[in-house]
C-alpha positions, 0 to 999 in steps of 0.5 A: 080186576076191572082196572087190570082189564082196562089197563090191558085194553089201554096197552092194546090200543097203545100197541095198535096206535103205534103199529098203525102209526108205523104203517102209515109212515112206511107208506112214505119210506122209499120203495127199496129194490129188496122191498120190491124183490120180496114182494114179488116173491110173496105174489109168486109163491101163492099157490106154488108147489111146495118143493118150489117154495124153498128155491123162490124164497131163497135170496136173489143173488143181488141181495145175497152177495152184495156188500151190504154196508156199501149197498147202503151208501150208494143208496144213502147217496142216491137218496140225498139223505141219511141216517146216523147208522149210514154214516160210517158206511157212507164216510169209509165207502166214499173215502175208498172211492175217492183215493181209488179215483186219485191213485188212477188219476196220478198213475195216469199222469205219470205214465201218459204223455201224449207221445208214447203209448206202451205197456203202461196203458195196459199197467193202468187198466190192471190197477182199475181192474184190481182196485175196482174189485177190492173196493167193491167186494160184490165184484168178486162175490156175484159170479157174473160180476167175477167172470166179467172182472177176470175178462177185464184183467185179461184185456188189461194183458192184452193192452199190455202187450200192444195198445190198440183201440179195439183192446181199449174198447173191450176192456171198457166193456168188460170192466162196465159189465163188471160194475154194473152186474152186481145190481142186475143179472145177466139176461141177454145181450140186446138189453146189456148193450142198451144198459152199457150204452146208457152207462157211458152217457151217464159216465160224464155226469156221474162225478158232478152228480155225486159231488152236488149229492155229497154237498147236500148231504154235508149242508144237512148234517153240518151247516157250518161246513159252508165256512169253506165256501165262504172262505173261498168266496172271500179270497176271489176279490183278494186274488183278482185284485192283486193280480191286476195290480201286479200286471199294472206295476210290471208294465210300469216298473222294469224291475218288478217286470223282469221278475215276473218275467222270469216266472216260468208258467207252464205251457197251455197245450201241456196243461190242456193235454194234462187236464183232459187225462185227468178228467177222462180217467177220472170220470171213467174210474168213478163211474166204474166205482159208482155207476149210475142206478138209471143204467140197469133199468132197460129191462125189455124182453127181446122176445117181445121186441121180435114178436112184435116186429113181423107176423105174415101169414102162412101163405105169403111166406111159402110164396116169398121162400119159394121166390128167395130160393129161386133168386139165390138158386140162380146166383149159387149156380153161377158161382159154382160153375165159374168160381168153384168149378174154374170155368172161363168166364165170359170176354171181358170179365177177369176173375179178380173183377168177378171176385171183388165185385161180389165179396160184400154185397153177397154178405149184406144179402146173407145178413138181410136173409137172416134178419128176415128168418129171425123176425118172420119165423120165431119159434111158436109161429104159424109159419115155424110150425108148418112143414113146408115153411120149415123145409123151404127155410132150411133150403134158403139157410143152406143156400146162404151158407153157400153164398157166404162160403162163395163170398169167402172164396171170392175174397181169397181170389182177390187175394191171390191176384193182388195180396193180403191186406188188414181190411181182407182179413177182417172181411174173412173174419165177418164172413165167418161170423155170418156164417155162424150166425145163420147157423145159429139161427137154423138151429134156433128154428129146428129146436125151438130156442127163445130169441134171447139163446140167439142173440146171447150165442151170437153175441159170444161169437162176436166177442170171441172174433173180436178178442181174437182180432184184438190178440193177434196183430192182424197188420204182422199177418197180411205182411208176413203172408205177402212176403211169403208169397212174394219169396216163394213165387216172385214174379209168378205171384202177385205184386208185392206193395212195399208202400203198404208194408210201409204203411203197416209200420212195426207190423212189417218189420219183421217181414221186410228184415226177411224180405231183405234177407232174401233180396236177390238184386242190389237196388231191390235190397237197398229199397227194402233195406231204407224201408226196414231201417226207417221203421226200426228207428221208430221202433227203437226209439219207442222202446228206448222210453219207458212210456212206449216200451212193449213186449211185442216190439221188443220180440220184433227186434230181437227177430230183426237182429236175428235175421239181418242186425240191429246196425245201419245198413249201407244204404245209397245216398239220397239227398232228395229222400226216397218215396213209399216204396223205398225207391230214391227220388230222382234230383231235380232238373235245374231250372232254365235261366230267366229271359233277358229283360230287354231284346237284342238288337 
């Protein structure tokens, strides 16, 4: 009996020792994100209502939806150590990522040659989005990441239609969001702008960092793998020494020299270009497949940033708002009198000058006013609660909206006087975005919305405006507007800048063909036809090469064929070339004869 009791006590003591050893070893284990998440849930659940415990302890989106094996592979690579259970997941994830990276680099090397940028750019972008979703299933499981992946696919279609720098930037933002969102949910656009910026900074070092970690893991698990490095070191001296001797013999023996000279070496410019393309595509692909864990660590709340920026007293706010409203009332009154009602301006001031001088500075004024309201009158502050301050703020926001409308009207008046350009179209889009931002600031103040809501709403509005700008050809819109006004109004309308249409390139091709069809004078038709034919030749040449083909240029050529045909027009001979507006450069006057060397007697 005593022996059995002693045995039970011995077993209990051994069990307690084992438990203590495990607890002590656990203190030295790395603090994983899901462990921190579980401790946070336990601390939050203490004292919580029973109905909230079930919802609180549900697995988070990051833990429940991430691919466990690939997550373990990434964490193993980040920590620089591996267990036996992690080996298969590590190898499968690494092989898949390397294969995708090689496929993307090969596709880019095949399709991008530096001269033509056509629909193949969108094809490479589409391939990146699809293969990333295949290799990382979390991009499909997590709802936010799935939405970003769909957006990246749509932006890839935009690049297929007509590649542009804005479209590439939007695609990169979307695919980066898709890569990072499985690790951290979307909270606010300000924090994610910082994370995306840090992701772009760390992307250049990501492949080299992972290559170093892989080398460390291979050395720890299989020290014999250093044989490859030893073999490479062994071959350095024979290769370098043999090359030196071959060059010396080539200079001494003409037969060897001729044989070496017949070796076709690649062009150094081509080698540099191909290496740059492979590096950029490889780095971008690898950083998307395995983004840095540091990119998602920034998590400061925008409400804290704004709340600590400025906190004026109520009296200061009232005096400031009364002053600002009075100053804005003077400007808005002048705009209502001269700009909206059409009253005569003072002598020496034209409507075009009045419209042009204030179009952009007034937008800056409205932006500064919106920032003041955003920072000084946050919901819940002493100024935002008082009724006088709220009335003055509402009046000031209304005056700012009127100021933005006046700026847009100024821009339209300037367009009526001098024509439409891409910059003026972009200015109108920017003014629309500022007006939406002011309205959202007022709504936030009236409804007590948070700064996070305001930032996300403005980011959504900006994304929509930029998406429209990437889909719509603003150059074609500006050229079409100018040509329609010129055909409809003739000399009564603004002067048509043919040099600007020529600078627009393929965007103005259809508009030039339409203008050529409506030209009344032979000299005018010759100038327009010369410009149209020059641009058409460039577009036809790029469409003839599969790397430069785009659906938008194909539609342009079909429209030109319908209007004036694709054959060469009968142009006046221009031996000295033409100017930017299509006019013929006059021949140079013959130089005067040189003076005689000696004077006549």
